[in-house]
N, C-alpha and C positions, 0 to 999 in steps of 0.2 A: 206871687199872687196878683192877678190882673186887677186893675182898678174897677170897682163895682159901680158902673154907671147904670142909672135907672131912668125909665121914660118920664115919670112924673115926679119932679123934684119935691113938690109939696105933699105928696101922698104919704100916708102912714102905712100903706101896704108894702110887703116885701117885693123884691125884684120879680120873683116868679109870678106873683099875682098881678103886678103892674104890666109885665110882658103879655100875660094872658089877656088882660083888659085891652091893651093896645092892639094886639092882633085880631081880637074879636071885632074891634071897631073898624079896622082898615081892610078886613078880609074881602069885602066885595070888590074892591078895585086894586088889590095887592098885585095881581099878576100884571095888569097893565102898567102900573107904576114901576114895577121892576124892569119891564122892557124899556120904558122911557129912560129911567135913571141909568141903566147900564148900557144904553144904546143897542140893546139886543145881544151884547157880547156874552151875557150870562148863559145863553143857549149853547154857545160854543164850548164854554167851560164845562157845562153839564155833560156834553157829549164825550169829553175827555174822561170824566169820571166813569161814564158808561163803559168806555173802552178798557179801563183798568179793572173794573168789576167783571166784565164779560170774559176777560182772559182767565178768570178763576172758575168759570162754569158753575156758578153757585146754584143750589137748589132752592135755598130760602134766603131772603134779603130783608133786613130791617132798615128803613129810612127814618132817621130820627129828625125831629123838628120838621116834619114833612110838609107842613103848611097846607097849601092847596094841592099838593101831590104831584108837582111837576116832575121831580126826580123819580118818584115812585112809578109814575107812568112810563118814564123813559126806561126804567129798569126792566120793564116787560120785554125789552129787546134782548135781554140776556137769556131768555127762555127759562128763567127760574119758575118753579112750580108755585111758590107762594112768596108774596111781597107784603110786608106790613109797614104801613105809614103811621108813625106815632107823633102826636102833637098835644100840647096842653091847651090849644085854642079850639073850642068847639066850632066857632065861626069859620075858621080856616078849613077845618075838616069837612064842614058841610059843603063848602065850595068845591073841595076836592072830590067828595062823593058824587057830586053832580057830573064832574068831568069824567070820572071813572065809569059812571052809568052810561054816559053818552057814548063811550067807547066800548061798552059791554065787557068790561074787564073786572066785574065784581067777583068772579070766581078765582081771580088771581090776587087781587089787591084788597086787603082789609085795612080800613082806616080806624085807628084806635086812639081814643082819648086817654092820655096818660102822661106821666112825668118822667122825663128822660133821666132824672137823677134817682128814681126809684121805680125801676121798670118791672112789669108783671110777667117777666119771662124767665125760664130756667137758665141755669149756667150752661155755657158751651152749646148754645142753641143755633146761632145763625152762621151761615157760611160767609156772608158779607154784610157789613153795616156801613151806611152812608149818612153824611150830614152835610147839607148845603146851606150856608149862611145861618147856622143855628147855634153853634157852640158858644158864640159870644153872648148869647142870651141865657146861658146857664147861670143859675144863681150861684152855684159853687162849681167852678170848672173841673177841679180835681175829682169831685164826687161824681159828676156826670161822666167823665172819662173812665173812672173806675167801674162804673156800671156797664159801660160799653164793653170794656175789657172782659167783664164777668160773663156777659151773654154771647160774646164772640167765640166761635169754635177755635181750638188750636189750629194753626196754619190758615185761619180765616183772614179775610182782608177787611181793613177799615180804611175808608176814604173820606176825607174832609175837604170841602170846598168852602173857603172863607176869605173875607176881605183881608187885605194887607196894605202896607204903605210903600209906594215906590221909593227907592233910595237914590236914584240917579237923577241929575238935572237934565232937562227941565221938567221931567215927569213928576218929580217930588213936589215942585212948586205948583204945577198945574193941578195935581191931585188935591193938595191942601186948599187951593182956591175953590175948586169945584165942590168939595165936600162941606166946606164951611160957609160958602156963600150961595151957591147955586142949588145944591141938592135940597136943603131945607125949604127953599122958596118953592121948588117944584112940588115937594111934599105937601106944603100948605095949600097950594093951588088945587092939587088933584086929590088930596086925601081929606077925609072927614076929621082926622085927628091932627091938630096943628103941631103937636110936639113929636109925633111918631118918627118922622124922617130926620128930625133934629137928633133924636135919640139914636137912630140907626147910624147916623153919621158920626156922632160922638163915640158910641160904643166901638165902632170900627177903628177910630183913630187911636184908642188906648189899648186895644186888644193885642196880646202878644202874637207875633208872627215869625215866620222863618225859623231860624235855629233856636230861638227862644221857645217857641211852641214845640219844636222837635224835642227839646230837652224835657219839657213837661210830660210829653207822651212817653218818653223813655223812663222817666221817674215813676210814672203810673205802672209801667210794666210792659209797654208795647215794644216790639222789636222791628228791625228792618224799616226804621222810620226815615222817610224821604220827603223833602219839600220841593214842590215844582211850581215856581212863580209863573203867573200868567199875565199877559198883556202889560208889560213893563212893570209888573209887580203890584198892580191894583187888586189882584186876588192871588191866592196860592192854593194849590191842591196838595194835600198831605196824604201820603200812603203809609200804612203801617200794618203789622201783623201781630200774632200772638204765639207764644211758645207752645 
């Protein structure tokens, strides 16, 4: 069971409510902050997710923890007929809806306010499900993953893009210095929420990755689970399927 890190240490709210509050607060400048913090490399990682999903020629896609819809928008390149972006933050979804309207893609992408641990979708419904930098925000990881397995079609593809920790020198030392010292400062300067990027850094440092997360996915019931480390291990793409 991963350590349950929350954004606001003194809050009496549960993790789910705290994460919702945090993302509502930072939604307006979240995209710009992401580009700065990752040096723009996150765009390259998302394109690799796109390639994995495109290979399956999905007709319908669910993007969980969609945020402002970056990955949902990218998924339109798969030629899927319908894409749903699900998120618990109304603030993030509003930013995403504006981006979708600007590109005139409302007929393909629906942005839905909802809880990834209790989804309003039928069993065996989606050809492909994606999550980018979202599963570490689940209040109960196993419950969220079980819901994903439930709504994924048999032989469907599940792709996760998530932070991980480099294991080789000097990347390991550089990663720890950056996430503990530099990232929170950037977040405080550019974000309205002084604790948000401290939380994102801390949650990334304790979240299971690599074979540990692979084993959790297998325990839930996923098959053909593969971890693909990216950029010296600072992020990992996980690919899985369903019997």
